[in-house]
C-alpha positions, 0 to 999 in steps of 0.5 A: 805765746812764751811758756813758763820755764818748770823753774819758774812753775816751781816758784811760783808753786811754792809762793801760793803754798806759801802764802797762807802760812805766811799771812798766818805768821803775820796775823799770830806773829810773836803772840800779838794781833796783827789785824785791825780791831773791830771798833766799839760803837756807842757812848764812852766814858774813861775809867778810874782803872788804868793800864800800861802800854810800853811804860806808858799810862792808858786810861781804861775805857767804859764801853757802851754795854747792851742793858738788862732785859728779859723777853722769851723765844719761839719755844716759850723760853724766858731769855735773859742777857744771862743766857748770851753770857760768854757768846758772840751774838748777831742781832737784828730786828724784824716782824713776822708779816713784813712783806719783803726786807725782812724775809731778805734779812733773815735769809742771809742770817739762815745762811751765816748760820749755816758757816756756824752751825757747830760753833758754840760761842755764835748765835744769832737773835731776831727781836720782832717789833710788833709783839702784839701779833708775833706772839710765841706760836706765831713765832715757833710757826715762823722759825720752821721755814729756817728749822735752826739748829739747837739754841743757835737762833732766837726769835724773841717777843715781849712787849713793847714797853721792853723792845722799843728801849731796849732796841734804841738805848741798848742796841741803839737802832729805831724801832718804833710802830707807825700803824698796825701794818707798819713799824719804823725799825733798823735793817742792820745786822748788830755784831754784839761781843762777849761783854755786851758790847756793839762792835760793828753794824751790816745791812742785812739787804746787802751781800757786801755787808754779810760778807764783811759781817761774815769775816768780821765774825772771824775776827771777832772769835779770834780776839776773844780766843786770844784772850783765852789763850786758846788756840785758834783750830 
C-alpha cells in the first residue's frame, strides 16, 4: 500500500478546512442568495403591484396564506394566528388516543424541537382532530410526555367547525371524523413562514423527510434573516 506524502497530507488538510468557508461564500457571496429558495404552496394570484429585476418589470405574486383562527392551547390560553406573527412554525395534526402514527410524528417533532429550543424564531404547533375528547386538561397531560420548553410547542384544541376548515382551507390537508375512534388526517409536518405562507410538506413518519425539514428550516431562517439584514450567526 502506497503512503501519502507529507505535502499531499497538507494539501488534503487545507482543502478540508477550507471547504466549509468556500460553501459559505457560495451561499452568501455579495450578499445574495445562492441556495435554492423554498417553494410556496397553495393557490396564488398576480398582484396589481410590481418590482424590477435587472430593469425588467416583474408583477408581484400574492401567495396563499393561513386564515385568521382562534384555538386554545394546553394551558388554557387562547391562541390566534397573531401569536405567530414574526415567527416560523411547523404545524401538524394528531389526536391523543391515536394508536401509532401520532406518537411517531410527535416523537420526531420533539427531536426537532431540541435542535431549536433556544431559537426564538421557531415554534411547533400540533392541532387535535378530536377536540370533543381532547380537552385542555387532556392536552396538558399529553404534553407532559414531551415537556416542551416555554411556548415552543403548542398543543391546540377548539371545535370541529374551526379545526376542520382550517386544516382543509388553511393548511390544505385532510381532516375529518370517520367515527368515534377513527379520523382521516394528514401525517404531514407543514412549514409556515413569518407571513403565514406554506413553504413545505414533510411526512412526519419519514426519517428522510424529517432530515429534509430540519435542513429547510435553516434555509427559511436564513431567508428571514436576510430580509432584515440580520447576521447569520
